[in-house]
C-alpha positions in Angstrom: 15.6 -6.6 15.9 18.0 -8.7 17.9 19.3 -12.0 16.4 18.2 -15.0 18.5 21.0 -16.9 20.2 20.3 -20.0 18.2 20.9 -18.1 14.9 24.7 -17.7 15.2 27.0 -18.3 12.3 28.0 -22.0 12.0 25.1 -23.2 14.2 22.7 -25.9 13.1 19.3 -24.8 11.9 16.6 -25.1 14.6 13.0 -24.0 14.5 12.4 -21.1 16.8 9.6 -21.3 19.4 6.4 -19.6 18.5 5.9 -16.5 20.6 2.4 -16.0 22.1 0.9 -12.5 22.0 -0.1 -10.9 25.2 -3.4 -9.7 23.8 -5.6 -10.7 20.9 -4.5 -9.1 17.6 -6.9 -6.5 16.3 -7.2 -6.7 12.5 -6.6 -3.4 10.9 -7.7 -2.6 7.4 -6.8 0.6 5.5 -8.5 1.2 2.2 -7.0 3.7 -0.3 -8.8 5.1 -3.3 -7.0 6.2 -6.5 -8.7 8.2 -9.2 -6.7 9.2 -12.4 -7.4 10.9 -15.7 -4.9 11.4 -18.4 -6.3 14.3 -20.5 -7.7 17.7 -19.6 -11.0 16.9 -21.3 -11.7 13.9 -19.0 -13.4 14.5 -15.8 -12.3 13.0 -12.5 -15.3 14.0 -10.4 -17.4 10.8 -11.1 -14.4 8.6 -10.1 -14.0 10.6 -6.9 -17.7 10.5 -6.1 -17.8 6.7 -6.5 -14.7 6.2 -4.4 -16.0 8.5 -1.6 -19.3 6.5 -1.6 -17.2 3.3 -0.9 -15.5 2.8 2.4 -12.1 4.3 1.6 -10.0 6.0 4.3 -7.9 8.1 2.0 -8.5 9.2 -1.6 -5.7 10.2 -4.0 -6.5 11.9 -7.3 -4.2 12.9 -10.1 -4.5 14.3 -13.6 -1.4 13.4 -15.6 -0.7 13.2 -19.3 1.1 10.0 -20.5 2.2 12.0 -23.5 4.0 14.5 -21.2 5.7 11.6 -19.3 6.8 9.9 -22.5 8.4 13.1 -23.8 10.2 13.7 -20.5 11.9 10.3 -20.7 13.6 11.1 -24.1 
């Protein structure tokens, strides 16, 4: 992005003019779903089903043990 001419070093602070958009802005919304379990005995399917029933665009699932992460940091 180019620096506006009024923003040069040593120049006094001035408010920049507001730029008008050529077209109306279209609001975009992206919903992400995240399901996680931390043990092998826990099931992730019910979390995934609930998230898929909601309006999510992308679903991430992971099964990770916090115990394994803690031992890896030592």
